[in-house]
C-alpha positions as CSV (number, residue, x, y, z in Angstrom):
1,M,0.3,-0.1,-0.2
2,F,1.1,3.6,-0.8
3,L,0.1,7.0,0.3
4,L,0.0,9.3,-2.5
5,Y,0.1,12.9,-2.2
6,L,-1.7,14.4,-4.9
7,H,-2.0,18.0,-6.3
8,Y,-4.4,18.7,-9.5
9,K,-6.2,21.6,-11.1
10,G,-9.7,20.9,-10.7
11,T,-11.3,22.9,-13.6
12,D,-12.0,20.0,-15.5
13,L,-12.5,17.2,-13.5
14,H,-15.7,16.3,-11.7
15,G,-14.3,16.5,-8.1
16,F,-12.6,13.7,-6.3
17,Q,-14.9,10.6,-6.0
18,K,-15.4,8.2,-9.2
19,Q,-18.4,8.9,-11.0
20,K,-19.6,7.1,-14.2
21,N,-18.7,8.9,-17.3
22,L,-17.1,11.9,-15.9
23,R,-13.6,13.1,-15.1
24,T,-12.5,12.6,-11.4
25,V,-9.0,12.4,-9.8
26,E,-10.4,8.6,-8.5
27,G,-10.8,7.3,-11.9
28,E,-8.1,9.4,-13.5
29,L,-6.0,7.6,-10.8
30,E,-7.2,4.3,-11.2
31,I,-6.7,4.3,-14.8
32,A,-3.2,5.1,-14.3
33,A,-1.9,2.9,-11.6
34,R,-3.3,-0.4,-13.8
35,Y,0.3,-0.3,-15.2
36,L,1.7,-1.0,-11.6
37,T,-1.4,-3.0,-10.1
38,G,-1.7,-5.4,-13.3
39,D,-4.6,-8.0,-12.5
40,L,-5.0,-6.7,-9.1
41,K,-7.6,-3.8,-9.2
42,P,-6.5,-0.7,-7.8
43,A,-8.2,0.5,-4.7
44,V,-8.2,4.2,-3.8
45,R,-8.8,5.2,-0.1
46,G,-9.1,8.8,0.2
47,C,-9.6,10.9,2.9
48,A,-11.6,14.3,1.7
49,R,-13.8,15.0,-1.5
50,T,-13.5,18.0,-3.2
51,D,-16.0,19.4,-5.6
52,A,-16.3,19.5,-9.3
53,G,-14.0,22.6,-10.1
54,A,-12.0,22.8,-6.9
55,H,-8.6,22.0,-6.8
56,A,-5.8,20.8,-4.5
57,I,-2.2,21.5,-3.5
58,C,-1.7,18.3,-1.3
59,H,-4.7,15.5,-1.7
60,P,-3.3,12.2,0.2
61,V,-4.7,9.3,-1.2
62,A,-4.0,5.3,-0.7
63,I,-3.6,3.0,-2.9
64,N,-2.9,-0.8,-3.3
65,I,0.3,-1.0,-5.6
66,P,2.4,-3.7,-5.1
67,E,5.4,-3.2,-2.5
68,K,7.8,-4.6,-4.7
69,F,7.9,-1.1,-6.7
70,T,10.0,1.4,-5.1
71,V,8.7,5.3,-4.2
72,K,10.5,6.9,-6.9
73,E,9.3,4.2,-9.4
74,V,5.6,4.6,-8.4
75,I,5.9,8.7,-8.9
76,G,7.5,8.6,-12.0
77,A,5.0,5.5,-13.3
78,L,1.9,7.1,-12.1
79,N,3.2,11.1,-13.5
80,S,3.8,9.5,-16.9
81,R,0.5,8.2,-17.3
82,L,-2.0,10.4,-15.1
83,P,-3.3,13.5,-17.3
84,E,-1.7,16.9,-17.3
85,D,-4.0,18.4,-14.8
86,I,-3.0,15.5,-11.9
87,R,0.2,15.1,-10.7
88,V,1.8,12.7,-7.4
89,L,4.0,15.2,-5.2
90,H,5.0,13.0,-2.8
91,A,4.8,9.2,-2.0
92,R,5.3,6.8,1.2
93,K,4.9,3.0,1.6
94,V,2.1,2.6,4.5
95,G,0.6,-0.6,5.9
96,K,-2.0,-2.4,4.1
97,D,-4.6,-1.6,6.5
98,F,-3.7,1.8,6.4
99,V,-7.2,4.0,6.3
100,P,-6.7,7.7,5.6
101,L,-10.0,8.8,6.4
102,K,-9.4,6.9,9.7
103,E,-6.2,8.6,10.4
104,A,-7.0,12.0,9.6
105,V,-7.5,14.4,12.8
106,A,-8.1,17.7,10.3
107,R,-8.3,19.4,7.2
108,T,-7.1,22.8,5.8
109,Y,-8.6,24.7,3.1
110,V,-8.1,27.5,1.3
111,Y,-10.8,30.2,-0.5
112,I,-9.4,32.7,-3.1
113,L,-10.9,36.0,-3.6
114,L,-10.1,38.7,-6.0
115,A,-10.6,42.2,-4.8
116,D,-10.7,43.3,-8.3
117,R,-11.3,42.3,-11.9
118,F,-8.3,43.3,-13.1
119,N,-6.6,39.5,-12.7
120,E,-9.8,38.0,-13.5
121,V,-9.0,37.2,-17.0
122,F,-6.1,35.3,-15.9
123,L,-7.1,34.0,-12.6
124,R,-11.2,33.3,-13.2
125,D,-10.5,29.0,-12.9
126,F,-8.4,29.7,-9.8
127,S,-10.4,32.3,-7.8
128,F,-13.6,33.9,-7.5
129,C,-14.2,37.4,-7.9
130,P,-17.6,39.0,-6.4
131,K,-19.6,41.4,-8.2
132,N,-19.2,44.9,-7.1
133,T,-16.1,44.4,-4.9
134,H,-15.6,48.0,-4.1
135,D,-18.9,47.5,-1.9
136,I,-17.2,45.2,0.3
137,D,-16.0,45.8,3.6
138,W,-13.3,43.5,4.2
139,D,-12.7,44.0,7.8
140,L,-16.2,43.1,8.3
141,F,-15.8,40.0,5.9
142,E,-13.1,39.1,8.3
143,S,-15.0,39.8,11.5
144,A,-18.1,37.6,10.2
145,L,-15.8,34.6,9.2
146,K,-14.6,34.3,12.5
147,M,-17.5,33.7,14.1
148,F,-17.5,30.4,12.7
149,V,-14.7,29.3,14.8
150,G,-15.1,26.7,17.3
151,E,-17.6,23.8,17.5
152,H,-21.3,24.4,16.0
153,D,-24.2,22.7,14.2
154,F,-23.5,23.8,10.4
155,S,-26.8,22.6,9.3
156,A,-27.6,26.0,8.0
157,F,-24.0,26.4,6.2
158,S,-23.9,23.1,4.2
159,K,-26.0,21.4,1.4
160,K,-29.3,19.5,3.1
161,D,-29.2,16.6,0.4
162,T,-26.2,14.8,1.8
163,D,-26.6,11.9,4.3
164,V,-24.3,12.7,7.2
165,R,-24.9,11.1,10.9
166,S,-24.3,14.7,12.4
167,R,-23.6,18.3,11.1
168,I,-21.8,19.4,14.1
169,R,-17.9,20.1,13.2
170,T,-15.3,22.1,15.0
171,I,-13.3,25.0,13.0
172,H,-9.7,25.3,14.6
173,E,-9.0,28.4,13.0
174,I,-9.9,30.8,10.3
175,E,-7.4,33.5,8.9
176,I,-7.4,35.7,6.2
177,F,-4.1,36.6,3.9
178,E,-4.0,39.6,1.6
179,E,-1.8,39.9,-1.1
180,R,-1.6,41.9,-4.7
181,N,-5.3,42.3,-4.5
182,M,-6.3,38.8,-3.6
183,Y,-7.9,37.8,-0.7
184,A,-6.9,34.0,0.7
185,V,-9.2,32.8,3.5
186,R,-7.6,29.6,5.1
187,L,-9.9,27.2,7.3
188,T,-9.0,24.2,9.5
189,A,-11.6,22.0,11.0
190,N,-11.8,18.2,12.0
191,G,-14.2,17.9,8.9
192,F,-16.4,19.9,6.6
193,L,-19.9,19.4,5.5
194,Y,-20.7,19.2,1.6
195,G,-20.9,22.7,0.7
196,M,-19.9,24.1,4.2
197,I,-16.8,26.2,3.1
198,R,-18.5,27.8,-0.3
199,S,-21.5,28.4,2.4
200,I,-19.5,30.3,5.0
201,I,-17.7,32.4,2.2
202,G,-20.8,33.2,0.5
203,A,-22.8,34.1,3.9
204,S,-19.8,36.4,5.4
205,L,-20.1,38.1,2.2
206,E,-23.7,39.0,2.6
207,V,-22.4,40.7,5.7
208,A,-19.5,42.4,3.9
209,Y,-22.0,44.1,1.8
210,G,-24.4,45.0,4.5
211,R,-27.1,43.0,3.0
212,S,-27.0,40.8,6.5
213,S,-25.6,40.7,10.1
214,I,-23.1,39.1,12.3
215,E,-26.1,38.3,14.7
216,E,-28.0,36.4,11.6
217,I,-24.9,34.1,11.3
218,E,-25.0,33.7,15.1
219,K,-28.7,33.0,15.5
220,S,-28.2,30.5,12.7
221,L,-25.3,28.7,14.2
222,A,-27.2,28.7,17.4
223,T,-30.1,27.0,16.3
224,G,-29.2,25.1,13.0
225,H,-31.4,26.9,11.0
226,Q,-30.8,29.6,8.1
227,H,-31.7,33.4,9.4
228,L,-29.6,34.7,6.3
229,K,-30.1,34.6,2.5
230,Y,-26.5,33.5,0.8
231,S,-25.5,31.8,-2.4
232,L,-22.7,29.4,-2.4
233,V,-19.6,30.9,-4.0
234,P,-18.1,28.9,-7.0
235,A,-15.7,25.8,-6.7
236,S,-13.2,27.8,-8.5
237,G,-11.6,29.4,-5.8
238,L,-11.7,26.4,-3.4
239,Y,-8.4,24.6,-2.5
240,L,-7.9,21.5,-0.4
241,Y,-4.3,22.5,1.2
242,Q,-3.3,20.0,4.0
243,V,-4.8,16.8,5.6
244,W,-3.8,15.9,9.0
245,F,-3.1,12.8,10.4
246,K,-2.5,11.4,14.0
247,N,1.0,10.3,12.7
248,K,2.6,13.6,12.4
249,E,5.3,11.7,10.2
250,L,3.0,11.6,7.2
251,N,2.1,15.3,7.2
252,F,3.9,16.2,4.2
253,E,4.0,19.9,3.9
254,P,3.1,21.6,0.6
255,V,3.7,25.3,-0.9
256,F,0.5,27.4,-1.8
257,P,1.4,27.9,-5.6
258,F,0.9,31.9,-6.2
259,M,0.1,33.4,-2.7
260,N,2.4,33.2,0.5
261,I,-0.2,31.2,2.6
262,D,1.3,29.4,5.8
263,L,-0.2,26.5,7.1
264,P,-1.3,27.0,10.6
265,D,0.4,25.7,13.9
266,L,-2.1,23.0,15.0
267,K,-1.9,21.9,18.6
268,I,-3.8,18.8,17.9
């Protein structure tokens, strides 16, 4: 079993999880791995899902490639067969019973927003530029975001059509980075619901525009019912940045490609 650390551009991918007749990260990885697994069907074990159009800086995935291969051979063979929008950054051998989903303790995502439309032509696939950015109070945007830190019922800030046992999650930290008319929101939690980050960003923008209030966010978190109107922001600005494991030796630390965004100093 090998633990692969993938990065990918999600613009032309329909998320991570395999779907019939659609390009996905899992599907493309299975095709590429058949060269190494032979008659053995590639079995991919993920630890995070990404939406269609979202990207990953470092997405750990376990796969049952025979141990006779070296790490260098696995990386080289897969990268020569994967499409150009998916690459293996790093790899290491793990036990055959290793399940990333059970071993992961936290996940860090980043959402990129453009503060003006000057670079939208070049960065449209990698960010989101809200309308009328001159009307956004970025300080109020940050204050709204900070309300989501802690343990809350995120029922009001996630997609309803998902089958999960609990919608309670703990956000460990939210930090904003500003650089060259771009804002990056870094969020780390023990887990995220489907659509949760895009909902949080969308709701915080409504407050920043003055169309909603921080009190409405507080009430929504306290009751689990939606007390403000907002739209999910596009997946184009969303990045899976890091997955944190119980075994810290498995935490490969990537570098964000076009902004200076540090990884959080987690005490988990």
